[in-house]
Every structure is written in C-alpha cells, then in structure tokens.
N, C-alpha and C positions, 0 to 999 in steps of 0.2 A: 503494499499500500504506500502510495506516495502522495505528497501534497497536491500534485497537479492532477491526481485521479478525482473523478466525481465523488461527492461524499457517499459512502456506503450507507444505505438506509434499508431497514426491514421493518415491516409493520405486521401485526397480527391482531385479530380480534378475538375477545373472550367474552364468555357470558357470565362474568363476574363484576361486581361493583368495583369502582376505581379504588376504594379502600383496601379490598382484597388483593387486587393487583399490586398496589403499592407495597403491601406487606410481603408478597412474594419476591419483590425485586430489592427489598431494603432491610429485612429481618433475617439475621444470620441463620437461624434454624431452618427457615424456609428456603433460603438461597442455597443452603448445603443440599437440599432435596432435589433440586432441579438443575442447578447451575454448576458450582464447583464445590465438591465435597470437602475439599482441603482448605478452604478459606478459614483461617484461624479465628478472625474477628472481623465484624463490620458494624459500622454505626453510620447512619445517614445524617452526618454532621460535617459541615464545611471544615476542612483541614484534616480530617480523619485519614489515616494512612494504614494500609495493610499490605502484607507481602506473602506469597505462597508459590510453591514450585508445581509445575505441571510437567510431566514427562511424556514426550512422544516416543515413538519406537527408537529414535536415535538422538534427540535433542532434549535439553532441559530448557524450559521457559519459566523463569521466576518472574511472576506477575507482580508488579508494583502499582498499586492503585492509591490515588489520593482524591477524596471528595472535593469537588469544586463548586457544585451548586445543588441546593436542595429547596424545592418548592414542594411541601408535603402533599401527597396524593396526586401530584401533577408532574413533577420533573425531578430527575436525580441525574447528575453528571459527575463523572470521575475521570481523572487523568489515568492512562492505561500505557505502561511501558514495561520494559523487561530488563532485568539486570544485565543479561548476558549480550543484548544486542542494541544497536543504535535504533533510534526511531522513538517517536512519541505521539500520543493521540489523546483525544477526549472522548468518552463514550457518553452520549446522551440517551436517557430513557425518559420518553415523553408519554404521559397517560392522558387519554381523552375519553371522557363519557361519551357512549354512543347508545342507541336506542336499545340494542340487545345487550348491553354490558359496558365493556371498555375496549379501547384500542390502545396497544402499545406499540410505539414507534422507536426503534433504536437506530441511531445514527452514530457513525464513527468519523470524527473530525481529525484528520492527520495533521499534526503540527511539524512533524519532523518525519522525512521519509524512513521507512524500514527497509532492511536489506532485500534486495530483489532476488538474491540467489538462494533464498530459503523458501520453499513451497508454502509453508504456513503464513507467509507475509504477503502472498499474492492476493489481490482484491478477490478473485473467485473463491479462494479458500476462506477469506473472512466472511463473504456473503454466505457460504455454505455453513459455516460455524454458527452464524446468527440465525439462519433458517433452522438448523438443528436445535439450537437453544430455545427459540420462540415457538416454532411450530410444532416440534416433537416434545421436547422435555417440558417447557412450561405449560403448554397445552395439555399434555398427559397430567402433570402435577394439579393443575387447577381442576381438571375434569374428575380427578380422584378424590377431591375434597368432600 
C-alpha cells in the first residue's frame, strides 16, 4: 500500500444497533473474538497504545497501534504500523445507523508507503484482509450473539 494508491475502503451492513457494533470494534473481549485474539489490551481513548505480534507462514508482523480519534458509537481511528517494516497508516472505523441496523465502513489512509516486495502489503491483500474481517469474522460474530 502506498500513499499514491486510492484509499482502501470496505463497508458492510449488520442487523445490530450502532452501540452493539461499537462494542464489537472497541471492547477488548469482543475484539479478541473476531479480530485479533492476541491483542493484549485496548481502550478507545485517544493516545492509548498497544502492540502485539502476528506470525504469517514466514514473517512476523508486530502490530503497533495508537488511538487517534474517538467519537463514541460513531468513529474510531488508530495509527497502524509494524515494528519490523517501514510504512505507516491510520485505519478509520465509521459506524452509521441504517434502517436495518448499522453500516461499518473501514478505510485505510496510508501516511508512509509500505514495502512493495512483501505480499501482505499489496493493496489487494489489504482489501482481502478487511473483507475477511468484516464480511466473514465480524458478521459471524454478530450473527451468533
């Protein structure tokens, strides 16, 4: 992913109230159920930082997050970078009420280019990852509540 690429955006609709969706994206116990089981701590408070490792088949990605913006039940943004690699981004989670429940739109704003020789940093990989998290994992989690 590069600054020059169009912003990566993925949306999904859920038949739950915005407050339920907010908890799923901001409460540690719920995030561990559908998002990353290895998150050690998370608080939807500006300035909060957390770090955790995710291992692919051959590479380690130490996620480094810092909460940048919180509008309760509406918007959560955090910086997202990796200890091992150059690149920096902000991921925005925007919740909108809709007639059937809530819409979550996730967008990734690249602030500094990520290495292009690592497949996980290709735009297609990022899009596939967010589709997996929102349309498979989160949808299944919310549907089983």
